[in-house]
C-alpha positions in Angstrom: 4.5 26.1 3.0 2.9 29.3 4.6 6.9 30.6 5.4 7.4 29.9 1.9 5.0 31.9 0.4 5.3 34.7 2.9 9.2 34.8 1.6 7.4 34.8 -2.2 5.3 37.7 -1.2 8.6 39.4 0.2 10.3 39.3 -2.9 7.4 40.1 -5.2 7.4 43.5 -2.9 10.5 44.3 -3.3 10.5 43.4 -7.4 7.8 44.8 -8.7 7.5 48.7 -8.6 3.1 48.2 -8.5 3.8 47.3 -4.8 5.9 50.0 -3.7 4.7 53.5 -3.3 8.2 54.3 -2.7 9.6 56.7 -5.8 13.0 55.4 -4.9 14.0 52.4 -8.2 14.4 48.7 -6.6 17.0 47.0 -7.6 17.6 42.9 -7.3 18.4 41.7 -4.4 22.7 41.0 -3.3 24.0 38.5 -1.1 26.8 39.6 0.7 29.5 38.5 3.6 30.0 40.4 7.1 33.3 41.8 7.2 33.9 43.2 10.4 30.8 44.1 13.3 31.3 47.5 15.8 28.9 47.3 18.9 26.7 50.4 20.4 24.8 51.1 23.2 21.5 52.5 22.2 20.1 52.8 25.3 16.1 51.1 26.1 17.5 47.6 25.7 18.4 48.5 22.1 22.1 47.4 20.7 22.7 48.7 17.1 25.1 46.6 15.6 27.5 49.1 12.4 28.1 45.9 10.1 30.7 46.1 7.6 28.9 44.0 4.6 31.1 43.2 1.3 28.4 42.2 -1.3 29.8 39.0 -3.4 26.8 38.6 -5.6 24.7 40.9 -8.5 25.7 44.3 -10.3 27.3 45.7 -7.4 29.6 42.7 -6.5 33.2 44.5 -4.6 31.4 47.2 -3.0 31.4 47.5 0.6 29.1 49.3 2.8 28.5 50.3 6.6 25.0 49.2 8.0 23.0 49.8 10.9 21.5 46.8 12.2 19.0 47.5 15.6 18.6 44.6 17.9 15.7 45.2 20.4 15.8 42.2 22.1 12.7 40.6 20.5 14.0 37.5 18.0 10.7 37.9 16.2 12.9 40.8 14.5 16.3 40.8 15.3 18.8 39.5 13.0 22.0 39.0 15.2 24.8 39.0 13.0 28.4 37.3 13.5 31.4 38.3 11.2 31.8 35.7 8.6 28.1 35.6 8.0 26.3 35.6 4.6 23.4 38.0 3.8 20.8 39.0 2.1 21.0 42.4 0.5 18.4 44.6 0.3 19.3 47.6 -2.2 17.8 50.6 -3.5 18.9 53.4 -5.4 18.7 56.8 -4.0 18.8 58.4 -6.9 16.0 57.6 -10.3 19.6 56.7 -12.3 21.4 54.3 -11.0 24.7 54.9 -12.1 27.5 53.9 -9.4 27.7 52.3 -6.2 27.7 55.6 -4.5 24.0 56.1 -6.0 22.7 52.8 -3.9 21.7 52.3 -0.8 21.6 48.4 1.1 19.5 47.0 3.9 20.0 43.7 5.7 17.1 41.7 4.8 17.8 38.6 6.4 20.5 36.0 6.9 21.4 33.6 3.4 19.7 30.5 4.2 19.1 29.0 1.0 22.1 26.5 0.9 20.8 24.4 4.2 17.5 24.4 1.7 19.2 22.8 -1.1 21.1 20.7 0.9 18.4 19.2 2.6 16.1 19.1 -0.7 18.7 17.3 -2.0 18.5 14.4 0.9 14.8 14.4 0.3 15.0 14.0 -3.6 17.7 11.6 -3.1 15.8 9.6 -0.9 12.6 9.8 -3.2 14.7 8.4 -6.2 16.4 5.7 -4.4 13.3 4.1 -2.5 10.6 4.8 -5.1 12.7 4.7 -8.4 10.6 5.9 -11.4 8.1 6.9 -9.5 9.9 9.1 -6.9 11.1 10.3 -10.2 8.3 11.0 -11.0 7.1 12.2 -7.7 9.8 14.8 -8.4 8.3 16.2 -11.4 4.6 16.2 -10.0 6.2 18.5 -6.7 7.9 20.7 -9.8 4.2 20.8 -11.5 2.6 21.4 -8.6 4.6 24.5 -7.2 4.7 25.8 -10.5 0.6 25.8 -10.9 0.9 27.2 -7.2 3.8 30.2 -8.3 2.8 30.9 -11.6 -0.8 30.4 -12.0 -2.6 30.6 -8.5 -0.4 33.4 -7.3 -1.1 35.5 -10.3 -3.9 35.0 -10.9 -5.1 35.8 -7.1 -3.3 38.9 -7.3 -5.3 40.0 -10.7 -8.0 39.9 -8.6 -9.3 36.6 -9.7 -11.6 34.5 -7.5 -9.2 32.8 -4.9 -11.6 30.1 -4.6 -12.1 29.5 -8.1 -7.9 29.6 -8.6 -7.5 27.1 -6.0 -10.3 24.6 -7.2 -8.8 24.8 -10.6 -4.9 24.6 -9.4 -5.8 21.5 -7.2 -7.9 20.0 -10.4 -4.6 20.9 -12.4 -2.1 19.4 -9.8 -4.7 16.4 -9.0 -4.4 15.5 -12.8 -0.9 16.4 -13.4 0.2 14.1 -10.4 -2.4 11.2 -10.2 -2.1 10.3 -14.1 2.0 11.1 -13.6 2.6 8.5 -10.6 -0.4 6.5 -11.8 -0.4 5.9 -15.1 -3.3 6.6 -17.3 -6.1 4.6 -16.0 -9.3 4.2 -14.2 -7.7 3.7 -11.5 -5.9 7.2 -12.1 -9.4 8.8 -13.1 -11.6 7.5 -10.4 -8.6 8.8 -8.2 -9.2 12.1 -10.2 -12.4 12.8 -9.9 -13.3 11.4 -6.5 -10.1 14.5 -5.5 -12.0 17.3 -7.6 -15.7 16.7 -5.9 -13.7 16.7 -2.4 -12.2 20.0 -3.3 -14.9 21.5 -4.7 -16.8 20.6 -1.9 -13.6 21.4 0.8 -14.0 24.6 -0.9 -18.4 24.9 -0.4 -17.5 24.2 3.1 -14.9 26.5 3.9 -17.5 29.4 2.2 -19.8 28.4 5.0 -17.5 28.2 7.8 -16.0 31.9 6.7 -19.8 33.4 6.8 -21.2 32.1 9.8 -18.1 32.0 12.0 -17.3 35.7 10.3 -13.5 34.9 10.2 -11.9 37.9 8.8 -9.0 36.3 6.9 -6.1 38.3 9.0 -5.0 35.5 11.2 -1.3 36.2 11.0 1.4 38.8 10.3 1.7 37.8 6.3 -1.6 38.9 6.2 -1.2 42.2 7.7 1.6 42.3 5.6 0.0 41.5 1.8 -2.7 43.5 3.3 -0.3 46.8 3.6 0.6 46.4 -0.3 -2.2 45.1 -2.0 -5.8 46.2 0.5 -7.4 45.2 -2.8 -7.6 41.5 -2.2 -10.5 39.2 -1.3 -8.9 38.0 2.3 -11.3 36.3 3.3 -11.3 34.5 -0.6 -7.9 34.0 0.0 -8.4 32.5 3.3 -10.6 29.7 1.9 -8.2 29.1 -1.0 -5.9 28.3 1.6 -8.0 25.9 3.2 -8.5 24.1 0.0 -4.9 23.7 -1.3 -4.0 22.7 2.5 -6.3 19.8 2.1 -5.2 19.1 -1.6 -2.5 16.3 -1.0 -4.3 14.3 1.9 -8.0 14.1 -0.7 -5.4 13.0 -3.3 -3.9 10.3 -1.3 -7.4 9.1 0.3 -8.8 8.8 -3.3 -5.3 7.0 -4.4 -5.6 4.6 -1.7 -9.3 3.8 -2.7 -9.1 3.6 -5.8 -6.3 1.5 -5.9 -7.9 -1.0 -3.4 -10.6 -1.3 -5.7 -8.6 -1.7 -8.4 -6.4 -4.8 -7.0 -9.6 -6.3 -5.9 -11.3 -6.4 -9.4 -7.7 -7.9 -10.8 -8.3 -10.8 -8.0 -11.7 -11.5 -8.6 -13.0 -9.4 -12.2 -16.7 -11.3 -11.4 -17.1 -8.9 -8.5 -20.0 -6.2 -9.2 -20.1 -2.6 -8.5 -22.0 -2.9 -5.3 -19.4 -5.3 -4.1 -16.4 -2.9 -5.1 -17.8 -0.4 -3.7 -18.3 -2.6 -0.1 -14.4 -3.5 -0.4 -13.2 0.3 -0.8 -15.6 1.2 1.8 -14.4 -1.7 4.2 -10.5 0.2 3.1 -11.7 3.7 3.9 -12.7 2.6 6.9 -9.3 2.0 8.5 -8.1 5.4 6.0 -10.0 7.7 8.0 -9.0 7.7 11.1 -5.3 8.0 10.5 -5.9 10.2 7.7 -8.0 12.8 9.5 -5.9 12.4 12.4 -2.9 13.6 10.4 -4.5 16.5 8.5 -5.4 17.8 12.2 -1.7 17.1 13.7 -0.7 19.3 10.5 -2.4 21.5 11.7 -1.7 21.4 15.1 1.8 21.2 14.5 1.8 24.4 12.6 -0.3 26.3 15.5 2.3 24.6 18.2 2.7 28.4 19.8 -1.2 29.1 19.3 -1.9 25.5 21.3 1.0 26.6 24.3 -0.5 30.4 24.2 -3.9 28.6 25.9 -2.3 27.7 29.1 -2.6 31.5 29.5 -5.8 32.5 28.7 -9.5 32.2 29.8 -10.8 29.2 27.3 -13.4 30.3 26.4 -11.7 33.7 25.0 -9.0 31.4 23.9 -11.5 29.6 21.5 -12.9 32.1 20.1 -10.0 34.5 18.6 -9.9 34.8 15.2 -6.9 33.5 14.5 -7.3 30.2 17.0 -10.9 29.7 15.0 -9.3 30.1 12.0 -6.4 27.1 12.6 -9.6 24.9 14.0 -12.0 25.2 11.0 -9.2 24.6 8.4 -8.7 21.1 10.0 -12.3 20.6 10.5 -13.2 21.3 6.8 -10.2 19.4 5.5 -11.4 16.2 7.9 -14.7 16.4 6.6 -14.0 16.8 2.7 -11.6 13.1 3.8 -14.4 11.8 4.8 -16.5 12.5 1.8 -13.3 11.1 -0.6 -14.3 7.9 0.7 -17.5 7.0 -0.6 -17.0 9.2 -3.4 -14.0 7.7 -5.3 -15.1 4.1 -3.9 -18.6 4.6 -6.0 -16.0 6.0 -9.0 -14.0 3.5 -8.9 -16.3 1.0 -9.0 -17.9 2.1 -11.8 -15.2 2.9 -14.0 -13.1 -0.1 -12.8 -15.6 -2.5 -13.5 -16.9 -0.9 -16.5 -14.3 0.7 -18.6 -10.6 -0.9 -17.3 -10.6 -2.8 -20.6 -11.3 0.4 -23.0 -8.6 2.0 -24.5 -7.1 4.8 -22.6 -8.1 3.4 -19.4 
């Protein structure tokens, strides 16, 4: 997810004049294909590729350009091209009034990878539909809705100066309501899961604020943060860090809340003579099993995304390593999410016990 957000920010940077200090007009990106390559040795381990690219999409389709592509030996920044590769071109007008191809400069932004993304997305959706059937379709709709909330509500709110934490909590609650009601239906079980998730999200937001304040986290834990700062230094980066912690914990919180609420609902269906206390106890018993796996899942997600940092620990003093801003940020993010999951279990259990016992038969539940 981090890389997707970085990509969106790059697109916004190229698309919005407000993000650019250059007076040259920024044009929509285009796709091109590499037709030929010539190499030149620039010395100091630097090689230049003189790449001939034919534009295949957009207003300047058919135009050809020779573009210099520098290879420095750093795999983090080099774009190694071969003949036939499809590339994304960043276009800039070299005059205020772009009229002809000659008025446009093209730069290679990166390789074109969206086809592979669509293929794997298609595999995911196909399996979800085959295995989940109707609920699989609802899950796809819920995923699209969640992505829409993030990119159409959360991102614009943060970029326009709204509190990132409040924006993340609002987005998380809206996503929870849409997802759980869509997949689970309008009933007391779903309502319990929504309430439990929402309260836990607010709790996670509060914890993140406390952690950021006392650990003196800066909000600059990666290159994407520095890039964003270079174009929008006015943003609240500690608030954005807190918002990222909230969004990261959202999926695990929803899973936990739905599992607890569904269990209590099934127990009530089996024996509706059980009272609130008995239902709560049963929910907590199941919650004890969920806690270990869900917390472990969340921590493994953070460890997986931060594996280079883990490998770095072998070459640095451990005291220094654990106190690095980026390392402390990742550890605290995982711990805050896990603590929120722990809190979600009793919160959802008590809410579900009350709602399912007393309001299950009411209309709308």
